[in-house]
VOZA-790338 format. One record per atom (N, C-alpha, C): residue number from 1; residue in one letter; x, y, z. Coordinates in pm, 1 decimal. Layout:
# residues N
+-----+------+----------+----------+----------+
| seq | type |       xx |       yy |       zz |
+-----+------+----------+----------+----------+
| NUM |    A |        X |        Y |        Z |
...
+-----+------+----------+----------+----------+
***
This chain:
# residues 117
+-----+------+----------+----------+----------+
| seq | type |       xx |       yy |       zz |
+-----+------+----------+----------+----------+
|   1 |    M |   2117.7 |  -1889.1 | -10860.6 |
|   1 |    M |   2158.2 |  -1862.8 | -10998.4 |
|   1 |    M |   2281.1 |  -1774.0 | -10999.5 |
|   2 |    Q |   2375.3 |  -1806.9 | -11084.4 |
|   2 |    Q |   2493.9 |  -1724.6 | -11104.2 |
|   2 |    Q |   2467.5 |  -1629.8 | -11220.6 |
|   3 |    V |   2504.6 |  -1502.6 | -11202.8 |
|   3 |    V |   2489.4 |  -1402.5 | -11308.8 |
|   3 |    V |   2627.9 |  -1353.3 | -11347.3 |
|   4 |    V |   2658.3 |  -1359.3 | -11477.4 |
|   4 |    V |   2788.9 |  -1315.4 | -11527.9 |
|   4 |    V |   2765.0 |  -1196.6 | -11621.2 |
|   5 |    N |   2821.3 |  -1083.3 | -11585.3 |
|   5 |    N |   2807.7 |   -961.6 | -11665.0 |
|   5 |    N |   2921.3 |   -956.9 | -11766.2 |
|   6 |    L |   2888.0 |   -974.7 | -11893.7 |
|   6 |    L |   2987.0 |   -973.7 | -12001.6 |
|   6 |    L |   2988.9 |   -841.1 | -12077.2 |
|   7 |    T |   2947.4 |   -732.7 | -12010.6 |
|   7 |    T |   2955.1 |   -598.3 | -12068.7 |
|   7 |    T |   3072.9 |   -525.6 | -12002.5 |
|   8 |    P |   3115.1 |   -412.0 | -12057.8 |
|   8 |    P |   3230.9 |   -342.5 | -12000.3 |
|   8 |    P |   3198.9 |   -252.9 | -11880.8 |
|   9 |    H |   3073.7 |   -254.4 | -11833.9 |
|   9 |    H |   3037.6 |   -167.4 | -11722.1 |
|   9 |    H |   2938.1 |   -237.3 | -11629.3 |
|  10 |    P |   2929.6 |   -193.5 | -11503.0 |
|  10 |    P |   2833.3 |   -254.1 | -11411.2 |
|  10 |    P |   2689.4 |   -233.2 | -11459.9 |
|  11 |    I |   2603.9 |   -329.2 | -11432.0 |
|  11 |    I |   2461.8 |   -320.2 | -11465.4 |
|  11 |    I |   2384.6 |   -320.1 | -11334.1 |
|  12 |    T |   2301.7 |   -218.0 | -11313.8 |
|  12 |    T |   2219.0 |   -209.9 | -11193.7 |
|  12 |    T |   2076.4 |   -246.7 | -11229.6 |
|  13 |    Y |   2020.7 |   -340.7 | -11154.4 |
|  13 |    Y |   1881.9 |   -385.5 | -11172.0 |
|  13 |    Y |   1803.1 |   -341.6 | -11049.6 |
|  14 |    E |   1682.2 |   -289.2 | -11071.3 |
|  14 |    E |   1593.9 |   -252.1 | -10960.3 |
|  14 |    E |   1463.3 |   -328.3 | -10973.8 |
|  15 |    N |   1425.4 |   -401.2 | -10866.4 |
|  15 |    N |   1300.4 |   -477.4 | -10871.6 |
|  15 |    N |   1181.9 |   -389.6 | -10832.8 |
|  16 |    S |   1062.3 |   -446.7 | -10832.5 |
|  16 |    S |    939.6 |   -369.6 | -10808.7 |
|  16 |    S |    930.0 |   -313.3 | -10667.0 |
|  17 |    E |   1008.3 |   -365.6 | -10572.2 |
|  17 |    E |   1010.3 |   -311.6 | -10435.9 |
|  17 |    E |   1118.9 |   -206.8 | -10416.2 |
|  18 |    G |   1191.6 |   -174.1 | -10522.1 |
|  18 |    G |   1296.5 |    -72.7 | -10513.0 |
|  18 |    G |   1431.2 |   -125.9 | -10467.7 |
|  19 |    V |   1445.2 |   -257.5 | -10458.4 |
|  19 |    V |   1573.7 |   -317.1 | -10419.9 |
|  19 |    V |   1664.1 |   -320.3 | -10542.3 |
|  20 |    R |   1785.2 |   -268.8 | -10525.3 |
|  20 |    R |   1881.4 |   -265.5 | -10636.0 |
|  20 |    R |   1989.7 |   -371.2 | -10618.5 |
|  21 |    I |   2022.7 |   -434.9 | -10729.6 |
|  21 |    I |   2131.5 |   -531.7 | -10734.3 |
|  21 |    I |   2228.0 |   -483.9 | -10842.0 |
|  22 |    V |   2355.2 |   -476.3 | -10809.3 |
|  22 |    V |   2455.6 |   -434.0 | -10906.5 |
|  22 |    V |   2533.7 |   -556.9 | -10951.8 |
|  23 |    F |   2538.3 |   -577.0 | -11083.0 |
|  23 |    F |   2616.2 |   -685.0 | -11141.9 |
|  23 |    F |   2744.3 |   -623.4 | -11197.0 |
|  24 |    E |   2852.0 |   -643.4 | -11126.3 |
|  24 |    E |   2980.9 |   -588.7 | -11168.6 |
|  24 |    E |   3028.1 |   -660.8 | -11294.7 |
|  25 |    T |   3109.9 |   -594.4 | -11372.8 |
|  25 |    T |   3163.2 |   -657.3 | -11493.5 |
|  25 |    T |   3253.3 |   -773.9 | -11454.0 |
|  26 |    S |   3248.6 |   -877.6 | -11533.9 |
|  26 |    S |   3327.1 |   -998.1 | -11504.1 |
|  26 |    S |   3473.0 |   -985.8 | -11547.4 |
|  27 |    G |   3502.3 |   -885.3 | -11627.6 |
|  27 |    G |   3635.9 |   -871.7 | -11683.7 |
|  27 |    G |   3647.5 |   -930.9 | -11823.1 |
|  28 |    T |   3546.4 |  -1008.9 | -11862.3 |
|  28 |    T |   3538.3 |  -1063.5 | -11997.9 |
|  28 |    T |   3425.9 |   -989.6 | -12068.6 |
|  29 |    I |   3451.0 |   -945.1 | -12190.6 |
|  29 |    I |   3350.0 |   -870.3 | -12264.7 |
|  29 |    I |   3311.4 |   -948.1 | -12389.5 |
|  30 |    A |   3182.5 |   -982.0 | -12400.0 |
|  30 |    A |   3130.7 |  -1047.5 | -12520.3 |
|  30 |    A |   3112.6 |   -940.7 | -12627.5 |
|  31 |    R |   3166.3 |   -966.7 | -12743.8 |
|  31 |    R |   3158.7 |   -870.7 | -12854.8 |
|  31 |    R |   3125.7 |   -943.7 | -12983.8 |
|  32 |    I |   3090.2 |   -865.2 | -13085.0 |
|  32 |    I |   3063.6 |   -918.0 | -13218.7 |
|  32 |    I |   3179.2 |   -875.7 | -13308.5 |
|  33 |    D |   3237.3 |   -971.2 | -13375.5 |
|  33 |    D |   3341.6 |   -940.7 | -13473.0 |
|  33 |    D |   3275.3 |   -868.4 | -13590.6 |
|  34 |    Q |   3342.1 |   -768.6 | -13645.0 |
|  34 |    Q |   3286.2 |   -698.6 | -13760.5 |
|  34 |    Q |   3394.2 |   -670.1 | -13863.3 |
|  35 |    S |   3348.9 |   -651.9 | -13986.2 |
|  35 |    S |   3441.9 |   -622.6 | -14094.7 |
|  35 |    S |   3499.4 |   -482.6 | -14077.8 |
|  36 |    D |   3612.7 |   -459.7 | -14142.5 |
|  36 |    D |   3671.2 |   -326.3 | -14140.1 |
|  36 |    D |   3580.0 |   -229.8 | -14214.2 |
|  37 |    P |   3566.1 |   -106.6 | -14162.8 |
|  37 |    P |   3479.8 |     -9.6 | -14230.8 |
|  37 |    P |   3534.4 |     29.6 | -14367.5 |
|  38 |    V |   3444.9 |     46.4 | -14462.4 |
|  38 |    V |   3481.9 |     90.3 | -14597.1 |
|  38 |    V |   3428.1 |    231.9 | -14615.3 |
|  39 |    P |   3518.7 |    330.2 | -14631.3 |
|  39 |    P |   3472.3 |    468.4 | -14646.9 |
|  39 |    P |   3390.5 |    485.3 | -14775.1 |
|  40 |    L |   3285.3 |    563.6 | -14766.0 |
|  40 |    L |   3206.4 |    600.8 | -14883.4 |
|  40 |    L |   3252.8 |    739.5 | -14924.8 |
|  41 |    E |   3290.9 |    753.9 | -15048.4 |
|  41 |    E |   3345.0 |    880.4 | -15096.9 |
|  41 |    E |   3239.7 |    951.4 | -15182.2 |
|  42 |    G |   3249.0 |   1080.8 | -15186.0 |
|  42 |    G |   3161.1 |   1157.1 | -15273.1 |
|  42 |    G |   3123.0 |   1290.6 | -15213.9 |
|  43 |    E |   3070.5 |   1377.1 | -15298.9 |
|  43 |    E |   3031.9 |   1511.6 | -15256.0 |
|  43 |    E |   2905.1 |   1510.1 | -15171.1 |
|  44 |    N |   2828.7 |   1402.4 | -15174.5 |
|  44 |    N |   2702.9 |   1396.3 | -15100.3 |
|  44 |    N |   2723.9 |   1372.4 | -14950.7 |
|  45 |    F |   2847.9 |   1346.8 | -14909.6 |
|  45 |    F |   2875.0 |   1314.6 | -14770.2 |
|  45 |    F |   2958.7 |   1425.5 | -14706.9 |
|  46 |    P |   2897.6 |   1517.3 | -14633.3 |
|  46 |    P |   2974.9 |   1624.9 | -14570.2 |
|  46 |    P |   3055.2 |   1576.4 | -14449.4 |
|  47 |    F |   3028.5 |   1454.9 | -14404.2 |
|  47 |    F |   3100.0 |   1395.5 | -14291.9 |
|  47 |    F |   3158.2 |   1262.0 | -14336.7 |
|  48 |    R |   3249.0 |   1207.3 | -14256.9 |
|  48 |    R |   3303.6 |   1074.4 | -14287.3 |
|  48 |    R |   3192.3 |    972.0 | -14269.8 |
|  49 |    V |   3166.1 |    895.8 | -14373.6 |
|  49 |    V |   3061.4 |    794.0 | -14373.1 |
|  49 |    V |   3123.3 |    662.7 | -14418.0 |
|  50 |    V |   3087.2 |    555.1 | -14348.7 |
|  50 |    V |   3136.6 |    422.7 | -14386.5 |
|  50 |    V |   3017.6 |    330.9 | -14410.5 |
|  51 |    E |   3042.7 |    226.8 | -14488.2 |
|  51 |    E |   2937.8 |    128.2 | -14512.8 |
|  51 |    E |   2901.1 |     58.7 | -14382.3 |
|  52 |    H |   2777.7 |      9.5 | -14376.6 |
|  52 |    H |   2734.9 |    -68.4 | -14261.0 |
|  52 |    H |   2825.4 |   -190.6 | -14250.5 |
|  53 |    P |   2875.2 |   -220.5 | -14129.3 |
|  53 |    P |   2968.4 |   -333.6 | -14117.6 |
|  53 |    P |   2899.6 |   -467.7 | -14139.3 |
|  54 |    S |   2977.6 |   -563.8 | -14178.2 |
|  54 |    S |   2931.1 |   -701.8 | -14182.5 |
|  54 |    S |   2963.6 |   -762.4 | -14046.8 |
|  55 |    W |   2864.5 |   -822.9 | -13984.3 |
|  55 |    W |   2884.4 |   -879.7 | -13851.8 |
|  55 |    W |   2933.7 |  -1022.5 | -13862.7 |
|  56 |    G |   3024.6 |  -1058.3 | -13776.3 |
|  56 |    G |   3079.7 |  -1193.5 | -13772.3 |
|  56 |    G |   3025.2 |  -1271.8 | -13654.9 |
|  57 |    E |   3112.2 |  -1346.3 | -13592.1 |
|  57 |    E |   3074.2 |  -1432.6 | -13480.5 |
|  57 |    E |   3082.4 |  -1358.2 | -13347.1 |
|  58 |    V |   3007.6 |  -1408.0 | -13250.0 |
|  58 |    V |   3016.7 |  -1355.5 | -13113.4 |
|  58 |    V |   3147.6 |  -1405.0 | -13053.1 |
|  59 |    E |   3220.9 |  -1313.4 | -12993.0 |
|  59 |    E |   3347.1 |  -1347.7 | -12928.0 |
|  59 |    E |   3330.0 |  -1343.4 | -12776.8 |
|  60 |    N |   3397.2 |  -1432.5 | -12706.9 |
|  60 |    N |   3401.6 |  -1436.1 | -12559.9 |
|  60 |    N |   3269.0 |  -1470.9 | -12493.6 |
|  61 |    L |   3183.6 |  -1544.2 | -12561.7 |
|  61 |    L |   3058.0 |  -1589.6 | -12502.0 |
|  61 |    L |   3077.4 |  -1733.0 | -12454.1 |
|  62 |    P |   3068.2 |  -1754.7 | -12323.4 |
|  62 |    P |   3088.3 |  -1890.8 | -12272.9 |
|  62 |    P |   2979.8 |  -1986.0 | -12323.0 |
|  63 |    P |   3009.5 |  -2115.3 | -12324.2 |
|  63 |    P |   2906.1 |  -2211.7 | -12361.0 |
|  63 |    P |   2796.8 |  -2215.4 | -12254.7 |
|  64 |    Y |   2683.2 |  -2271.1 | -12291.0 |
|  64 |    Y |   2570.9 |  -2282.8 | -12198.6 |
|  64 |    Y |   2614.0 |  -2357.6 | -12072.7 |
|  65 |    K |   2568.6 |  -2304.6 | -11957.6 |
|  65 |    K |   2594.1 |  -2370.4 | -11829.3 |
|  65 |    K |   2468.0 |  -2358.5 | -11745.6 |
|  66 |    E |   2411.8 |  -2470.2 | -11707.5 |
|  66 |    E |   2289.1 |  -2473.5 | -11626.9 |
|  66 |    E |   2303.7 |  -2382.1 | -11505.3 |
|  67 |    G |   2200.1 |  -2298.8 | -11481.1 |
|  67 |    G |   2198.8 |  -2212.9 | -11363.6 |
|  67 |    G |   2278.9 |  -2085.5 | -11376.3 |
|  68 |    T |   2323.7 |  -2052.2 | -11498.5 |
|  68 |    T |   2401.3 |  -1929.9 | -11519.3 |
|  68 |    T |   2329.7 |  -1838.7 | -11617.3 |
|  69 |    M |   2318.4 |  -1711.6 | -11579.7 |
|  69 |    M |   2259.4 |  -1607.9 | -11664.8 |
|  69 |    M |   2373.0 |  -1519.3 | -11714.0 |
|  70 |    L |   2379.9 |  -1497.4 | -11844.8 |
|  70 |    L |   2483.6 |  -1412.9 | -11904.5 |
|  70 |    L |   2421.5 |  -1280.5 | -11946.6 |
|  71 |    I |   2478.2 |  -1169.8 | -11900.5 |
|  71 |    I |   2432.3 |  -1036.8 | -11940.8 |
|  71 |    I |   2526.4 |   -985.7 | -12049.2 |
|  72 |    V |   2469.4 |   -946.9 | -12163.4 |
|  72 |    V |   2547.0 |   -898.1 | -12277.4 |
|  72 |    V |   2482.3 |   -770.6 | -12331.0 |
|  73 |    S |   2547.1 |   -706.6 | -12426.2 |
|  73 |    S |   2487.8 |   -589.2 | -12492.2 |
|  73 |    S |   2373.6 |   -634.0 | -12583.2 |
|  74 |    S |   2288.5 |   -541.3 | -12620.9 |
|  74 |    S |   2176.9 |   -576.0 | -12709.8 |
|  74 |    S |   2226.3 |   -619.5 | -12847.6 |
|  75 |    L |   2339.1 |   -565.5 | -12893.5 |
|  75 |    L |   2395.0 |   -608.1 | -13022.2 |
|  75 |    L |   2439.1 |   -754.2 | -13016.1 |
|  76 |    V |   2506.3 |   -791.9 | -12909.6 |
|  76 |    V |   2546.7 |   -931.4 | -12893.1 |
|  76 |    V |   2422.7 |  -1019.8 | -12880.5 |
|  77 |    L |   2324.8 |   -976.0 | -12802.4 |
|  77 |    L |   2202.3 |  -1053.7 | -12782.3 |
|  77 |    L |   2135.1 |  -1088.1 | -12914.4 |
|  78 |    A |   2133.3 |   -994.3 | -13007.2 |
|  78 |    A |   2069.1 |  -1016.2 | -13137.3 |
|  78 |    A |   2133.8 |  -1129.8 | -13215.1 |
|  79 |    H |   2256.5 |  -1164.9 | -13179.6 |
|  79 |    H |   2329.3 |  -1272.4 | -13247.9 |
|  79 |    H |   2332.8 |  -1401.6 | -13166.0 |
|  80 |    C |   2249.7 |  -1408.8 | -13064.3 |
|  80 |    C |   2244.8 |  -1526.8 | -12975.6 |
|  80 |    C |   2110.7 |  -1598.0 | -12986.8 |
|  81 |    V |   2061.8 |  -1613.0 | -13107.6 |
|  81 |    V |   1930.8 |  -1673.8 | -13132.0 |
|  81 |    V |   1923.2 |  -1811.8 | -13067.8 |
|  82 |    G |   1815.5 |  -1832.4 | -12990.9 |
|  82 |    G |   1789.3 |  -1961.9 | -12929.9 |
|  82 |    G |   1858.4 |  -1986.7 | -12796.8 |
|  83 |    R |   1945.7 |  -1897.7 | -12753.4 |
|  83 |    R |   2013.8 |  -1916.7 | -12624.3 |
|  83 |    R |   1922.7 |  -1866.2 | -12513.7 |
|  84 |    D |   1880.1 |  -1953.4 | -12423.7 |
|  84 |    D |   1790.3 |  -1910.7 | -12316.3 |
|  84 |    D |   1865.6 |  -1869.6 | -12189.7 |
|  85 |    D |   1997.3 |  -1856.0 | -12199.4 |
|  85 |    D |   2078.5 |  -1813.3 | -12085.7 |
|  85 |    D |   2141.0 |  -1675.5 | -12108.0 |
|  86 |    V |   2108.9 |  -1611.5 | -12219.1 |
|  86 |    V |   2170.8 |  -1484.2 | -12255.5 |
|  86 |    V |   2064.2 |  -1374.7 | -12256.5 |
|  87 |    F |   2095.0 |  -1262.4 | -12189.6 |
|  87 |    F |   2000.5 |  -1152.3 | -12174.4 |
|  87 |    F |   2072.8 |  -1019.1 | -12188.7 |
|  88 |    A |   1997.7 |   -915.1 | -12225.1 |
|  88 |    A |   2052.7 |   -779.7 | -12232.2 |
|  88 |    A |   1967.7 |   -688.5 | -12145.3 |
|  89 |    P |   2025.8 |   -583.1 | -12090.0 |
|  89 |    P |   1947.0 |   -487.3 | -12013.4 |
|  89 |    P |   1840.2 |   -423.8 | -12102.2 |
|  90 |    A |   1718.5 |   -412.6 | -12050.9 |
|  90 |    A |   1608.4 |   -350.1 | -12125.1 |
|  90 |    A |   1614.7 |   -200.1 | -12100.1 |
|  91 |    T |   1663.3 |   -125.9 | -12199.5 |
|  91 |    T |   1686.8 |     17.9 | -12180.9 |
|  91 |    T |   1592.3 |    107.0 | -12261.6 |
|  92 |    G |   1506.6 |     48.5 | -12341.4 |
|  92 |    G |   1414.8 |    127.6 | -12423.1 |
|  92 |    G |   1306.3 |    193.7 | -12340.2 |
|  93 |    P |   1239.9 |    294.8 | -12396.0 |
|  93 |    P |   1137.3 |    368.4 | -12322.3 |
|  93 |    P |   1021.9 |    280.6 | -12272.9 |
|  94 |    A |    989.1 |    176.4 | -12345.0 |
|  94 |    A |    876.9 |     90.7 | -12306.2 |
|  94 |    A |    909.1 |      2.0 | -12186.4 |
|  95 |    H |   1036.3 |     -9.7 | -12151.2 |
|  95 |    H |   1075.5 |   -103.2 | -12045.6 |
|  95 |    H |   1087.4 |    -38.4 | -11908.3 |
|  96 |    G |   1074.1 |     93.3 | -11900.3 |
|  96 |    G |   1073.9 |    160.6 | -11771.1 |
|  96 |    G |   1207.1 |    165.9 | -11699.6 |
|  97 |    C |   1317.2 |    178.0 | -11773.6 |
|  97 |    C |   1445.4 |    189.6 | -11703.8 |
|  97 |    C |   1447.2 |    322.9 | -11628.3 |
|  98 |    I |   1527.1 |    329.4 | -11526.2 |
|  98 |    I |   1531.7 |    446.5 | -11438.5 |
|  98 |    I |   1647.1 |    535.1 | -11482.2 |
|  99 |    R |   1614.2 |    661.2 | -11511.6 |
|  99 |    R |   1714.9 |    756.5 | -11560.4 |
|  99 |    R |   1727.2 |    874.6 | -11464.9 |
| 100 |    N |   1844.8 |    937.3 | -11464.4 |
| 100 |    N |   1862.9 |   1057.6 | -11383.3 |
| 100 |    N |   1814.7 |   1179.3 | -11462.4 |
| 101 |    M |   1833.2 |   1297.6 | -11406.9 |
| 101 |    M |   1785.7 |   1421.7 | -11469.0 |
| 101 |    M |   1850.9 |   1447.6 | -11604.6 |
| 102 |    R |   1968.4 |   1394.3 | -11626.8 |
| 102 |    R |   2038.7 |   1412.2 | -11754.2 |
| 102 |    R |   2003.9 |   1304.5 | -11856.2 |
| 103 |    G |   1922.0 |   1208.0 | -11815.8 |
| 103 |    G |   1882.1 |   1101.2 | -11905.8 |
| 103 |    G |   1972.7 |    979.5 | -11902.8 |
| 104 |    H |   2071.0 |    980.4 | -11814.4 |
| 104 |    H |   2160.8 |    865.1 | -11802.4 |
| 104 |    H |   2092.0 |    753.4 | -11725.4 |
| 105 |    I |   2111.1 |    631.1 | -11769.7 |
| 105 |    I |   2046.8 |    517.0 | -11705.4 |
| 105 |    I |   2110.3 |    491.1 | -11569.3 |
| 106 |    Q |   2025.3 |    483.8 | -11467.1 |
| 106 |    Q |   2068.8 |    453.5 | -11331.4 |
| 106 |    Q |   2044.6 |    306.7 | -11296.3 |
| 107 |    A |   1935.9 |    250.5 | -11352.7 |
| 107 |    A |   1902.6 |    110.4 | -11327.4 |
| 107 |    A |   1804.9 |     62.9 | -11433.8 |
| 108 |    V |   1806.6 |    -67.8 | -11459.2 |
| 108 |    V |   1706.4 |   -127.6 | -11546.8 |
| 108 |    V |   1607.6 |   -203.7 | -11459.9 |
| 109 |    T |   1486.7 |   -219.0 | -11510.3 |
| 109 |    T |   1383.1 |   -289.8 | -11435.5 |
| 109 |    T |   1346.5 |   -421.8 | -11501.8 |
| 110 |    A |   1417.0 |   -452.9 | -11610.2 |
| 110 |    A |   1391.2 |   -577.7 | -11682.4 |
| 110 |    A |   1511.4 |   -610.7 | -11770.4 |
| 111 |    F |   1514.3 |   -735.9 | -11813.7 |
| 111 |    F |   1612.6 |   -782.4 | -11910.1 |
| 111 |    F |   1539.2 |   -837.5 | -12031.0 |
| 112 |    I |   1604.0 |   -835.1 | -12146.8 |
| 112 |    I |   1545.3 |   -885.5 | -12271.4 |
| 112 |    I |   1607.1 |  -1021.6 | -12299.9 |
| 113 |    A |   1522.3 |  -1116.4 | -12339.5 |
| 113 |    A |   1568.9 |  -1251.1 | -12373.0 |
| 113 |    A |   1617.9 |  -1254.4 | -12518.1 |
| 114 |    A |   1703.3 |  -1350.3 | -12546.4 |
| 114 |    A |   1753.2 |  -1368.3 | -12682.4 |
| 114 |    A |   1640.3 |  -1411.3 | -12774.7 |
| 115 |    P |   1647.0 |  -1374.4 | -12902.8 |
| 115 |    P |   1543.2 |  -1416.5 | -12997.8 |
| 115 |    P |   1532.5 |  -1569.5 | -13001.9 |
| 116 |    G |   1410.7 |  -1618.0 | -12998.0 |
| 116 |    G |   1388.0 |  -1761.1 | -13008.6 |
| 116 |    G |   1420.4 |  -1839.6 | -12883.5 |
| 117 |    A |   1443.8 |  -1769.0 | -12772.7 |
| 117 |    A |   1478.4 |  -1839.2 | -12647.5 |
| 117 |    A |   1357.2 |  -1907.8 | -12587.7 |
+-----+------+----------+----------+----------+
***
């Protein structure tokens, strides 16, 4: 199986035997197009606040290719409904990712499938 990392940073996976595999970035980053932020004005906002963006289409996501796994961010994954070749690193507390003393992720132990895959 070919694995293509479409995130801007390497992804380290650790299996149950402690073997680590690093998926280097491919140089292509899958992203979600979004609307320009609209500032919300008023005395109730002590900080700069913008409206929630409107999400557009996924950019830079290759078409389905048999035998290829695509690693994307969880935001991109949420917009890939039904794609069984697209996955995101499982970084939530329930997934057992490995963190250092500062809480930075060192490795993931699972990937999340796209909705409806």
